[in-house]
C-alpha positions as CSV (number, residue, x, y, z in Angstrom):
1,M,115.1,127.0,125.2
2,S,115.0,126.2,121.5
3,L,113.0,123.4,120.1
4,K,116.1,121.6,119.0
5,T,117.7,121.9,122.4
6,K,114.5,120.9,124.1
7,L,114.2,117.8,122.0
8,S,117.8,116.9,122.3
9,A,117.4,117.0,126.1
10,T,114.7,114.4,125.9
11,S,116.2,112.2,123.1
12,A,117.5,109.7,125.6
13,A,114.1,109.2,127.2
14,L,112.5,109.0,123.7
15,A,115.0,106.4,122.7
16,L,114.1,104.3,125.7
17,M,110.4,104.7,125.1
18,L,110.3,104.2,121.4
19,G,113.5,102.3,120.6
20,S,115.5,103.2,117.6
21,A,113.5,105.2,115.1
22,A,116.0,104.9,112.2
23,A,114.9,101.6,110.6
24,A,114.1,103.4,107.4
25,E,116.9,105.1,105.5
26,D,115.0,108.0,103.9
27,I,111.4,109.0,103.8
28,T,109.3,111.5,101.8
29,V,106.9,113.7,103.6
30,A,104.1,115.7,101.9
31,Y,103.0,119.1,103.0
32,F,101.3,122.3,101.7
33,L,103.0,125.6,100.8
34,E,101.1,128.8,102.0
35,W,99.8,126.7,104.9
36,P,101.9,127.9,107.9
37,M,102.2,125.5,110.8
38,P,104.5,125.0,113.8
39,F,106.0,121.8,112.4
40,Q,107.7,123.9,109.7
41,Y,109.9,125.5,112.4
42,A,111.2,122.0,113.3
43,K,111.4,121.2,109.6
44,A,113.6,124.3,108.9
45,M,115.7,123.6,111.9
46,G,116.5,120.1,110.8
47,T,115.0,118.7,114.0
48,Y,113.1,115.9,112.3
49,E,116.2,114.5,110.6
50,E,118.1,114.8,113.9
51,E,115.6,113.1,116.1
52,L,114.4,110.4,113.6
53,G,117.8,109.6,112.3
54,V,116.7,109.4,108.7
55,G,117.0,111.7,105.6
56,I,113.7,113.4,104.8
57,N,112.6,114.6,101.4
58,W,109.9,117.3,101.9
59,V,107.6,117.6,98.9
60,S,104.8,120.2,98.6
61,F,101.4,119.4,97.1
62,D,98.4,121.4,96.0
63,T,95.6,119.1,97.3
64,G,95.1,116.3,99.7
65,T,93.8,114.1,96.9
66,A,97.3,114.4,95.3
67,M,98.8,113.4,98.6
68,S,96.6,110.2,98.6
69,A,97.8,109.4,95.1
70,A,101.4,109.8,96.1
71,M,101.0,107.6,99.1
72,A,99.2,105.0,97.0
73,S,102.2,104.9,94.6
74,G,104.7,104.6,97.4
75,D,106.2,108.0,96.7
76,V,105.2,109.5,100.0
77,Q,105.3,107.9,103.4
78,I,103.8,110.6,105.6
79,A,101.4,113.4,104.8
80,V,101.2,116.4,107.2
81,S,98.0,118.3,107.2
82,Q,96.0,116.2,104.7
83,G,92.4,117.3,104.7
84,L,90.0,114.8,106.2
85,P,87.7,114.7,103.2
86,P,90.4,113.6,100.7
87,F,91.5,111.0,103.3
88,V,87.9,109.7,103.5
89,V,87.6,109.6,99.7
90,A,90.8,107.4,99.5
91,A,89.8,105.2,102.4
92,S,86.3,104.7,100.9
93,A,87.9,103.6,97.7
94,G,89.9,100.9,99.6
95,Q,93.2,102.7,99.9
96,D,94.9,101.4,103.0
97,L,95.7,104.6,104.9
98,V,95.6,105.5,108.6
99,I,95.2,108.7,110.5
100,T,97.8,109.0,113.2
101,D,97.2,112.5,114.6
102,V,95.1,115.6,114.2
103,A,97.2,118.3,112.5
104,V,95.1,121.4,112.7
105,S,91.5,122.7,113.0
106,Y,90.7,125.7,110.8
107,S,87.1,126.6,110.1
108,E,88.0,130.1,109.1
109,N,90.6,129.1,106.6
110,D,88.7,126.9,104.2
111,N,85.7,128.4,102.5
112,C,83.8,129.3,99.3
113,V,83.8,132.8,97.9
114,V,81.0,134.4,95.7
115,A,82.0,137.0,93.1
116,D,81.3,140.6,94.2
117,T,79.6,141.3,90.9
118,L,76.8,138.9,91.7
119,E,75.9,140.6,95.0
120,I,74.8,137.3,96.5
121,D,75.0,136.7,100.3
122,A,73.6,134.2,102.7
123,S,70.1,135.7,102.4
124,T,70.1,135.2,98.6
125,A,72.2,132.1,98.3
126,K,69.5,130.3,96.2
127,E,70.6,132.6,93.3
128,L,73.7,130.5,93.0
129,E,71.6,127.9,91.1
130,G,72.8,127.8,87.5
131,K,76.2,129.4,88.4
132,R,79.7,128.1,87.6
133,V,81.9,127.2,90.6
134,G,85.5,126.0,90.9
135,V,86.0,123.3,93.5
136,P,88.9,121.0,94.3
137,I,86.9,117.8,94.1
138,G,87.4,115.3,97.0
139,T,88.9,117.9,99.4
140,A,87.9,119.6,102.6
141,A,86.8,122.6,100.4
142,H,84.6,120.3,98.4
143,F,82.9,118.9,101.5
144,G,82.4,122.4,102.8
145,F,80.9,123.5,99.5
146,L,78.4,120.5,99.5
147,K,77.4,121.2,103.1
148,Q,76.9,124.9,102.5
149,M,74.8,124.3,99.4
150,E,72.7,121.8,101.4
151,H,72.4,124.4,104.2
152,F,71.1,127.0,101.8
153,D,69.0,124.5,99.8
154,V,70.8,125.2,96.6
155,D,70.1,122.6,93.8
156,L,73.5,121.2,92.9
157,S,72.2,119.7,89.7
158,T,71.7,123.2,88.2
159,M,75.4,124.2,88.8
160,E,78.4,123.8,86.6
161,I,81.1,122.4,89.0
162,V,84.6,122.5,87.7
163,D,87.4,120.5,89.4
164,M,90.2,123.1,90.1
165,A,93.0,123.2,92.7
166,P,92.8,126.4,94.8
167,P,95.6,128.3,93.1
168,E,94.1,127.7,89.7
169,G,90.6,128.5,91.0
170,A,91.8,131.7,92.5
171,A,93.4,132.8,89.2
172,A,90.2,131.9,87.2
173,F,88.1,133.7,89.7
174,A,90.2,136.9,89.4
175,Q,89.7,136.7,85.6
176,G,85.9,136.5,86.0
177,S,85.7,133.0,84.7
178,L,83.9,131.6,87.8
179,D,80.9,132.8,89.8
180,M,82.1,131.1,93.0
181,V,85.3,129.4,94.0
182,C,86.4,127.3,97.0
183,G,89.8,126.8,98.6
184,W,92.1,127.5,101.5
185,G,95.2,129.2,102.6
186,G,96.9,131.7,100.3
187,A,94.5,130.9,97.5
188,L,91.6,131.7,99.7
189,R,93.1,135.1,100.6
190,R,93.4,135.9,96.9
191,M,89.8,134.7,96.3
192,K,88.5,137.1,98.9
193,E,89.9,140.0,97.0
194,H,87.2,139.5,94.4
195,G,84.3,138.2,96.5
196,N,82.6,137.4,99.8
197,V,82.1,134.3,101.9
198,L,78.5,133.1,102.6
199,M,79.3,131.7,106.1
200,T,81.9,132.6,108.7
201,G,83.9,129.8,110.4
202,A,81.7,130.0,113.5
203,E,78.6,129.8,111.4
204,K,79.9,126.8,109.6
205,E,80.8,125.0,112.9
206,A,77.3,125.8,114.2
207,A,75.9,124.1,111.1
208,G,78.0,121.1,111.7
209,I,80.7,121.9,109.1
210,L,83.9,121.1,110.8
211,V,87.2,121.6,109.0
212,F,90.4,119.9,110.1
213,D,93.5,118.1,108.7
214,V,95.2,115.0,109.8
215,I,98.6,113.4,109.8
216,S,98.2,110.3,107.7
217,A,100.4,107.5,106.3
218,P,100.0,104.2,104.4
219,S,99.1,101.6,107.1
220,D,101.8,99.2,106.1
221,F,104.5,101.9,106.5
222,A,103.1,103.0,109.8
223,A,103.0,99.4,111.1
224,E,106.5,98.5,109.9
225,E,108.0,101.8,111.1
226,A,106.1,102.3,114.3
227,E,109.0,103.8,116.2
228,L,109.8,106.3,113.4
229,M,106.1,107.2,113.1
230,S,105.9,108.0,116.8
231,A,109.1,109.9,116.7
232,F,107.8,112.0,113.9
233,L,104.6,112.8,115.9
234,K,106.8,113.6,118.9
235,V,108.7,116.3,117.1
236,T,105.5,117.7,115.7
237,A,103.9,117.7,119.1
238,E,106.9,119.6,120.6
239,A,106.6,122.2,117.8
240,N,102.9,122.6,118.5
241,A,103.5,122.9,122.2
242,M,106.2,125.5,121.7
243,W,103.8,127.6,119.5
244,N,100.9,127.2,121.8
245,A,103.0,128.4,124.7
246,G,103.3,131.7,123.0
247,T,106.7,132.7,124.3
248,N,108.6,132.0,121.1
249,K,106.1,133.0,118.5
250,D,108.0,135.9,117.0
251,K,111.1,133.7,116.5
252,M,109.1,130.8,115.1
253,L,106.9,133.0,112.9
254,E,109.8,134.3,110.8
255,V,111.1,130.8,110.1
256,I,107.6,129.4,109.4
257,A,106.8,132.2,107.0
258,K,110.0,131.6,105.0
259,D,109.3,127.9,104.8
260,A,105.7,128.4,103.8
261,G,106.7,130.7,101.0
262,M,104.7,133.7,102.5
263,D,105.4,137.1,103.8
264,L,105.3,137.7,107.5
265,A,102.0,139.6,107.7
266,D,100.1,136.9,105.7
267,T,101.6,134.2,107.7
268,E,100.6,135.8,111.0
269,A,97.1,136.4,109.7
270,T,96.7,132.9,108.5
271,I,98.1,131.0,111.4
272,A,96.0,133.1,113.8
273,T,92.9,131.2,112.4
274,F,94.5,127.8,113.2
275,T,94.1,125.7,116.3
276,F,96.7,123.0,117.0
277,P,95.4,120.3,119.4
278,S,97.8,119.0,122.1
279,T,98.7,115.3,122.2
280,D,96.2,114.8,125.0
281,E,93.5,116.7,123.2
282,A,94.1,114.7,120.0
283,L,93.7,111.5,121.9
284,S,90.5,112.6,123.5
285,D,87.0,111.4,122.6
286,K,86.5,114.6,120.5
287,W,89.2,113.6,118.1
288,L,91.0,110.2,117.7
289,G,89.1,108.7,120.6
290,G,86.0,108.4,118.5
291,G,85.0,111.8,117.2
292,V,87.1,111.6,114.0
293,Q,85.8,108.1,113.2
294,E,82.2,109.2,113.6
295,F,82.7,112.4,111.6
296,M,84.2,110.4,108.7
297,I,80.9,108.5,108.4
298,G,79.1,111.8,107.9
299,V,81.7,113.1,105.4
300,A,81.5,109.9,103.4
301,G,77.7,110.1,103.4
302,V,77.8,113.6,101.9
303,F,80.3,112.5,99.2
304,A,78.3,109.3,98.4
305,E,75.1,111.3,98.0
306,A,76.9,113.8,95.7
307,G,78.2,110.9,93.6
308,S,81.9,111.7,94.4
309,I,82.4,108.2,95.8
310,P,80.4,105.0,95.0
311,Q,79.4,104.4,98.6
312,A,80.4,105.1,102.2
313,L,81.9,102.4,104.4
314,D,79.9,101.1,107.4
315,T,82.7,102.1,109.7
316,Y,86.0,104.0,109.5
317,D,87.4,102.7,112.8
318,S,90.2,100.8,111.1
319,A,91.3,104.0,109.3
320,V,92.4,105.6,112.7
321,D,95.4,104.3,114.6
322,A,96.1,106.3,117.8
323,S,98.8,103.9,119.0
324,F,101.7,105.9,117.6
325,L,100.5,109.1,119.3
326,S,99.7,107.1,122.5
327,A,103.3,106.0,122.6
328,V,104.3,109.7,122.6
329,A,101.9,110.5,125.4
330,E,103.2,107.7,127.5
């Protein structure tokens, strides 16, 4: 059964549960290219427009910080797969955003790479002091960089840190302009052609460096368009469930690769490092039930200590609203 057919079969029940989701006329949704996810199958099939009853303008971004800025200006209503750190930066600055779902967990697909020519690995990481590194400031990659340098006791004050989006960082790294560079997705694959990572995904998780993205929205939009928000999460959850079931992966992969702007082999290799929590998992204590809120305090503390934000908030509980996903689960 196709995703569209499956969703159409449940549309009557969804309408009864959520009411009409078409209060808004058109919305703009932010996402990343070279970041393959199951939702892109539903995106390409037109399932979101069909089930939400609105026109959707899909706009790609290079960083989660740019997504925050677009939501602040009112240009974007929903961000799919915004990194948690850029969300924390925006929330800490007073931007009124809410996390509505966990999009993806991907410790293997966000990292920092050291130039081959330096011959520096985990055992000699202190030699990174004094080096030049390209980092997209305020992103998950920035958080990972800060935590890794802390783990290896590298003095950040000795380093030249340049704010660069991953694609630009990868290009500069290939030209030999950077000693280390941090990023994700397709840019990270290109970075690895010229260097090595200091820590694997498993090693990062063991050191408490979690990497995951969220589905976020301006809180006023989410509150005013609650039915539409839940319907969006419903379509996303159905796509994730279809992917996780494994029976339609080949069919989905081809569509996802095209939508992500990637070839099939790179798409398969990238998405294999991703984990897509189910609705029940996302609502559990590990995630929206408390784990995300607690983890945000730690992320904010790291950024505050590094001077990337003035100060951390005492709590980030109000920055998470699981009610829209709970409506889907019910």
